C-alpha positions as CSV (number, residue, x, y, z in Angstrom):
1,E,-6.6,-15.6,-20.5
2,V,-4.6,-13.4,-17.8
3,S,-6.4,-13.1,-14.2
4,V,-5.2,-10.9,-11.1
5,D,-2.6,-13.7,-10.2
6,D,-0.6,-13.2,-12.7
7,V,-0.2,-9.2,-12.8
8,V,-0.2,-8.7,-8.9
9,P,1.8,-12.2,-7.6
10,A,0.8,-12.8,-4.2
11,P,3.0,-11.8,-0.9
12,A,5.9,-13.7,-0.4
13,A,6.3,-15.9,3.2
14,G,8.0,-13.7,6.3
15,G,6.9,-10.2,6.8
16,P,3.6,-8.2,6.9
17,E,1.5,-10.0,4.3
18,T,-1.0,-7.1,4.2
19,A,-0.6,-3.3,4.7
20,D,-3.9,-1.2,5.3
21,V,-3.5,1.9,2.9
22,L,-5.5,5.1,2.9
23,A,-5.7,6.6,-0.8
24,S,-6.6,9.9,-1.7
25,D,-8.8,10.1,-4.9
26,E,-5.6,11.3,-7.3
27,V,-3.9,7.6,-6.7
28,A,-6.6,5.8,-5.5
29,W,-6.7,3.7,-9.0
30,Q,-3.4,2.9,-8.2
31,V,-3.8,2.1,-5.1
32,A,-6.6,-0.8,-6.0
33,R,-5.1,-1.7,-8.9
34,R,-2.4,-3.0,-6.1
35,A,-4.4,-4.0,-3.5
36,R,-6.8,-6.1,-6.3
37,G,-10.0,-4.6,-5.7
38,G,-12.2,-1.7,-4.8
39,G,-11.8,-0.2,-1.6
40,S,-14.1,1.2,1.3
41,A,-14.4,4.7,1.7
42,A,-13.1,6.3,4.6
43,D,-12.9,9.6,6.4
44,H,-12.9,12.8,4.4
45,G,-12.8,11.6,1.1
46,W,-10.0,9.0,1.4
47,T,-10.1,5.4,0.6
48,R,-9.3,2.8,2.7
49,F,-7.3,-0.8,0.9
50,V,-5.7,-3.8,2.2
51,V,-2.5,-3.9,0.0
52,P,-1.0,-7.3,-0.2
53,V,3.2,-6.9,0.8
54,R,5.4,-9.2,-1.0
55,D,8.1,-7.3,0.8
56,A,8.8,-4.2,2.9
57,D,11.9,-2.9,0.7
58,E,9.4,-3.6,-2.5
59,F,6.5,-2.5,-0.4
60,L,8.5,1.0,0.4
61,S,9.3,1.6,-3.3
62,W,5.8,0.9,-3.9
63,V,4.8,3.3,-1.6
64,L,6.9,6.3,-1.2
65,P,6.5,7.8,-4.8
66,L,3.0,8.0,-4.1
67,G,3.9,11.2,-1.5
68,P,1.0,12.7,0.5
69,D,-2.0,11.0,-1.4
70,V,-1.3,7.5,0.6
71,R,-1.6,7.0,4.3
72,V,-0.3,3.6,6.0
73,T,-2.1,3.0,8.9
74,G,-0.7,-1.0,9.3
75,P,0.6,-3.3,10.3
76,A,2.3,-0.8,13.3
77,D,5.6,-2.1,12.1
78,L,5.4,-1.6,8.3
79,R,4.1,2.2,9.2
80,D,7.2,2.7,11.3
81,L,9.8,1.6,8.3
82,V,7.6,4.1,5.9
83,V,8.3,7.2,8.6
84,E,12.2,5.7,8.9
85,R,12.6,6.3,5.2
86,L,10.5,9.3,5.0
87,R,12.8,10.7,8.0
88,A,15.7,9.5,6.5
89,L,15.1,11.4,3.4
90,L,14.8,15.0,5.2
């Protein structure tokens, strides 16, 4: 039998352990999978999730391709890394 822990490993020590993420309907299923479950309704059709973070670089590699369909709302240092990485792409 395969459990969620077999598919999505728990966060490693150090760095933020979770990220607060808003997802549009287009990608909510992907974020729910990463978050190990359903989210909660947020404003304007978004869904709020708490997503495990194993390390910041790995999280950025996962979240950035989702584009404008996700918003990282916390923690602030992780959100700042997302903004910094996006600005570097411009």
